[in-house]
N, C-alpha and C positions, 0 to 999 in steps of 0.2 A: 335080718336087718342089714341094710346096705352100709358100705364103708363110710359114705358121707353122713348118713344118719347117725352112725355110731360116733363119728367125730363130733357132730353137733352135740350129742348127748354128753360127751366127755368134756367139751370145751365150755358148755353152758354153766352159768353160775348155779343153776338148779342141780347140777351134778354134785355139788358140795353139800346139798341139803341132806337131811337124814331121811332118805327114802328107803323103804324096805324093798325086798327083791321084787315083789309083785308090782309095787309102784314104779320101780325103775323100768320094768318090762312094759308097763302101760305108757310111761313117758316116751320110751323108745318108739313104740307103735304110733303114738300121737305125732311125734316128730316125723316119722316116715310118711304118714298120711298127709301131714301139712306140706312136706316137700313135694309130694305127688300133686297135691292141689295147686300149689304155686306153679309148678311146671306146666300143668294143663292150662291154667289161666294165662300165663305169660305167652305160651305158644299160640294160644288163640288170639291174644291181643296183637302180637307181632304179625301173625298171618293176616289178620284183618287189615292192619296198617299197610302191609305190602300190597294187598289187593287194592285198597283205596288209592295208593300212590300210582299204581299202574293203570287202573281202570278209570279213576276219576280225574287224575292229574296227568295222564298220559306218560307216566314214569318220569315226570319232570320234578326233580327235588326242589328246584328253585321256585317253581309255581306252587308246590305244596307248602313251602315255608313262607314265601313272601307275597304270593298273589292269590291266597285262598279266597279272599273276599270277592274276587272276580269270577269265581267258579259257581254257577247256579246250583249244581248238584251238592257241592259242599255247603252252600248257604242253606239248602233245604235240610241237609243232615244236621247242621248246627241248630236249626230252628226246631227240629223234632227231638233232639238229644234230651234224654231224661223224661220224655213223654211216653204216651201209650204206644206209639208206633216205632219208637227207638228208645229202648230202656237203657241203652249205653249212655252214660252221662257225658257232659262236655269235656271234662278232664280226661277221661279215657279216650274220647274221640281225638282230642288234640295229641295226647301222648302217643297213641298208636301211629298216627301219621308223622309226627315229628321224629320218632325213632326210625321209622322206615326211611324217611328222607335223609336223616343224618347217617344211617347205615350206608346209604348209597354214596354219600359224599366223603365220609371219613373212612379211609381204608387202613388206618393204623391197626396193628394186630391187638394192641392193648384195648382199644375201643371194642373191637369185634369180639374179644374174649369175655366182655362183661355181659351179664344177664340183663334183661330188660329193666329190672327193678333199679339197678344202679345207673343204667343209662338214663332212665327217667330223672334221677336225682341230679345228673350233670346237665340236663337240658336248660335250666335257668341261667347257665353261664352265657348262653346265646352265641358266643363266638366259637367257631369250630376249632380254631387254634387252641383256645383255652380248654375246650372239651377234650381235645386230643392229649394235651399235657396233663390234664386232671385224670384222664383215664389211665395214663401211664403210672401216675402216682398211686391211684386207687389199686391198680393191679399189682404194682411192686410191693405195696404195704399190705395187700390182702385185706383192705378195709371192708367192714360189714356195711350194710345199708345205713345203719345208724351212724357209723363213723363217717361214711361218705356224705351224709347230709350235713354233719357238722363241718366237714372239710369244705364243702361247697359254700356253706354259710360264711366261712372265714374268707374264702376267695371273693365272694360277693361283697363282703364288708370292705375288702381292699379296693373294690371297684366303686365304692360309695353306695352300694345297695344293701346296707345292713338289714337283716331281718328284724321286724318289730317284735321283740321279745320282752315281756314284762318280767324283769329279773328282780326278785325280792331277796332280802337277806336270808330268810329260811330256805328259799329255793337255791340260792348260791351255796349255802352250807350243805344242803342235801346233795347237790351235784358233786361237790368236792368229796363228801363222804362216800358216795357211790363209786366215784373214780378210784379212791384209795382202797375201798373194799374189793374192787375188781382186780387191782394190779399189785396190791401190797401184801397179800397173804404169802406165806412161805411157799406154798405150792405154785402160786402164780409167778413168783419171782424165779423159782427154779425152772419153770416152763419157759419164761421169757428169756432166761440166760441160755437155755438150750436152743431156742429159736434164733437168738442173736448170733450164735456160733454157726448156724446153718444158712444164714442169709448170704446172698451174693453182694458184690460191692455196691450196686445201685440201691438195693434194699437197705444196706447199712448206712449209706449216705442219706437216704430219705428218712430213716429212723433217727439218725443224728440230728437232722434239721428239726424234726418234731420234738425231740427231747430238749434241744436248745430253746425252742419256742416255749415249751412248758416251763423250763427253768427260768426264763425271762419273766414269764407270767407270775410264777411263784414269788420271785424276787420283788416284783412290783406290788403284788398283793400284800406281801409281808410289810412292805414299806407303808402301804396305805393303812393297814390295820394298826400298825404301831403309831402312825400319825394320828389316827382317830383316837387311840388311847391317850396320846399326849394332850390332845385337845380337851379331853374329859378331865 
């Protein structure tokens, strides 16, 4: 089992479940195979996007990003996407080309260090300056894809592009419970304290900003809940 797979197994909430020895071994193998599958799929997608950028758009990132509609080969690919002659769907077609084009224009090391999955999540930001800054934050905080999606949603909300999410009272309560369950156990708190001591100054500043934002949200939510009770 690779070091990365072992780390995933240990850091996953499932590692706290009551798995027997055979089940733990099976989980580790499933994680290893899943990582291999992800690597193969992402490598293929990136390779295809780079080929399209060079062959279809003459290695012109600007044309690939802003002038796709003018390219007859691209239009034909788009028309065939998801059909019998091109079973790659439109989303993957767009993502492959966008990542290739952004890779050509964004030279920041933080962006280059991200795997395609998290790069894809940063694409909706649109502005390369924001992508670069977001990549630095994601890298410094070691955000997962799930956390990166939430981070991008918050940035887009600041831009006035809030995602349309139907938030209900049970869903809100469930989200809060899951968050507390993930970070408030004794083991999680010990691990977090250890990681905090190992962070560099940039990571500590970024973490402090996130903690301050969470504290502000908690304070506002407590005020809202109390206000609701008072009204009743």
